[in-house]
N, C-alpha and C positions, 0 to 999 in steps of 0.2 A: 679071544683077546688075552688069553692066559699067558702064553709064552711065545708070542710072535717073534720071529727073528727080525733083525734090522732090515733084511731084504724084503720080508713079508710086510713089514710096516711101510717101507718105501712104496711097495706096490699098492697097498691100501690107500696111501696118501695120493698117489697118482690117479687112482680110480676116483677118489673124491674130487680131485682137480679136473678130471674129465667129465664130471657131472653125474657120476653113478651114485645111486643111493646105497651107501654101504651100511646104513643103520646106525652109524656112530654119531653121537651128539658132538657139539663143539668142544665140550669139556673132555669127552673121551678121545677125540682127535688130538687135543692138546696133551693128554696123558701119553698117548702113543708117541707123539713128537718128543716129549720129555724122556721117554724110555730110551731114546737113542743116546741120551747123555748118561744113562744108568745101565750099562750092559750087564746082562745076566740077572737083572732084577725082575721078578714076576710083577705083572701089573694088574692081575685080576682083582687083587685086594683093593686097589684104588677105584676100580669100577664098582665093586661091592660097596665101598664107602659112599660113593655118590648115590647109589640106590638106597642105602640105609638112611641117608639124610633125607632123601625124597619121601620115604615112608614115614619118617618121624615128622616131617613138615605136614604131611597129610593128616597124621594123627593129631598133631597139635591144632591144626585148623578145625578138625571135628570137635576137639575139646572146647575150643573157643565158641563154636556154634552151640554146643550143648550148655555152655555157661551163659548163653543169651546174646552173644555177639551176632551181628548181621553178616550175611555173606557179602563182603565188600572188598574193594581194593585194600582198604586199611587192615581188614582182618587177615587177608592173604599175606600182606607184607609183615604183619605181626608174627604170623606163623613162620615165615622165612627167617626173620630176624631171630626169633627165639631159638631155632635150631642151629642156624649157621653161626651167628654171633654169640649168643648166650650159652647154648648147650655145647656146641662143638668148639667154641673159643676162637673162631677165625677173626682176624682183624687186619687192618691195613698196617703195613710196616712203614711207619713214619720215621723211625730212627735210622734204619739202614735201607732207605728207599731204593737206592741204585744197586743193591746186592743182586747178583745174577740169579740167586736162588728164588727171588721174587718173581721171576719170569719163567720158571720151570715148574709146571703144575704138580709134578710129583713132589718136589721140594716144598711147594706151597702147602700141599696136603699134609706132609710130614711135619712142617713147622707151624702150620695153622696161621700163616701170614703171607702177604704178597702184595703185588701191585693192584690198582683198581681193576684193570681188565682181567687179571687172574681171578680175583674174587667174583667179578661179574660172570665169568664162565661157570662158577659153582652155582650162583643164583639162577642162571639160565637153566642149568640142567635140572635142579631141584624143582623149579617152577614148571618146566616142560613136562616132567614126569607126573605132575599133578594137574596138567592141562590148564595152567595159569599163564596168562599173557604177560610175560616179563621179558623185556629186551634192553640191551645196552644202547645208549644214544650215540649218534655220530657226532660227538662233541670233541673239539680239539683239546689236547693237553691233559684231559682227565675224563675217565669213563664214569658217567652217571647212568642210571637206569630208570626205565619207566614201567609202571604196572598199570594195565588197563582192565577195567571191568564195568560192563554195562554203562558206558558213557563217561565213567569217572576215571581220571588219570592222576596218578601220583608219580612224582619224580623223586628219586632218592639216591643217596651216595653209598654204594656198597663198601667203600673204603673207610667210611666214617659212621659206623654204628647205624647204618640205614637212615641217616638223618634226612628228613624231607627237605627238598630244595625247591625254591620258588624262582620265578623269572628274574627277579632282582639279584638273586644269588648267582645265577648263571651269567648274568650280565657282568657282575663284578668279577667273576672268575675269568671271563673272556677278556675283559679290559686289562686285568693283571697279566694275562698271557700275551695278548696281542697289541696292547696299547689303548689309550683312552679313546682313540677314534673307532675302535672295533664295536660293532653292533651285532646283536643276535640275528641269526638267520633261521628261517623255517627249517632248513636242512639239519640244523643242530638238534631238532626234536625228533628227527627220523631215526628209526632203529637200524643198527648194523645187522647185516646178515651173519649167520653162523660162521661162514668162511671169513668174512671181514674181521670178525671178532678174534678168531684164531690167528689170523695174519697180524692183527694189531699187537697181540701178545708177542709174536715172534719178532715183529719190528722193534718193539721195546727191547727185546733181548739183543738183537743185532746192534742197536744203537749203543748199548752198554758195552758190548764186546769191542766195538770200534773205539769207544772212549778209552778202553783199557789197552788199545793197540793190539788186541788179539785178533788179527786179521784172518787167520785160518779158521778160528771159531766163527767169526762173522760170515766167512764164505760158506761154511757148513750150514749156518742158519739160513742164508739166502737160498741155498740149494733146496732146503726143505720148503721154504716159501714158494719156490718155483714149482715144486711138485703139486702144491695146492692151487697155485695160480699160474698155470703154464702160459696164459695169454697176457700176463702182466709183463710187458716188454721192458719196463724200466729195471726189472730185476736182472736182466742181462747186462745192462750198463753197470749196475752195482757189482755184479760178478767181475766184470772187467776191472773195475776200480780196486777190488780186493786182490785180484791177481797182480795188478801193478804194485800195490803196496807190499805184496809178498815177494816182489822182485821177479815174478814170472812174466816177463814182458811178452814172450811168445804167445802164451795163452791169453794175455790181455789184448794183444793186437788181433788175434784170431776171433775172440769174442766180440770185440768192437766192430770188426769188419762184418761179421754175420749180423750184428745188431743193426748196422747202417743199411743193410740190405732189406730189413724188415720194417724198421720204424718209419712213420710218416710225420711225426711231430717235429716241427721246425726247431723248437727249443731242444728237444732230445737229440736231434741230429747235430745241432751246433755243439752241445756238450760232448758228444762222442767224437766229433771231428777235432775239437780242441785237445781232448785227452790223447787221441791217436797221434796228433802232431807232436805232443809232448813226448810220447813214448818213442816215436821215430827220431826225434831230435836227440834223445838221450842214448840212442842205439850206437 
């Protein structure tokens, strides 16, 4: 992982997307993706940084046990917070939340701040190297995390000083996002997979690129997402939309035509047909 070329990184991401076990954690995959935005920069030191934080968390955990703490979810979370938040100085970027650097894990490590999902990737990696069960939740709008140990579960916010979160906090957050009629679902307590967590960070990046009308950058991000999730058909539709916004109608039409040959979702087909008609009308 020291000095992989962009081509080598692309091949590694495709291998991950094909289901091969490359041995890279979700955080390491995200660093590899981020390195595509930092040509010529070595990335071994970022991998070493993750490993060092993992060692420090394990050391802090042992110190707490020696001081009389019980081996518990609370003690493990205390060790994670001490290293990632207190010692290394990571924090959620509340002031410039939509800054693109917050969705680039190399920039997040350099600046010690980022989006909730970016910080969650760090917590995941440190926890996994210590064999602790810590996963991000499949919650809309904001990434919370859960830590499980011997039947005890804590939910915490990696973006807000590892603040513990209860069901009423999640319900309030959901209603603020989706309206007063929204209610918690059991699926919101389920963990995201490594791949889904990496894709969620990239989806955040893509959304901000589109907001900034940087459609070429958004197209590049979608292509990376497609390496990791080649069966995610909707990415082909998003690719066509970006081509259309870039004024490349030929590639947009070609991509939509191929998409229509594969997709079986009635809504997705309808969306594609409508866009195809718009492009043909403007030709």
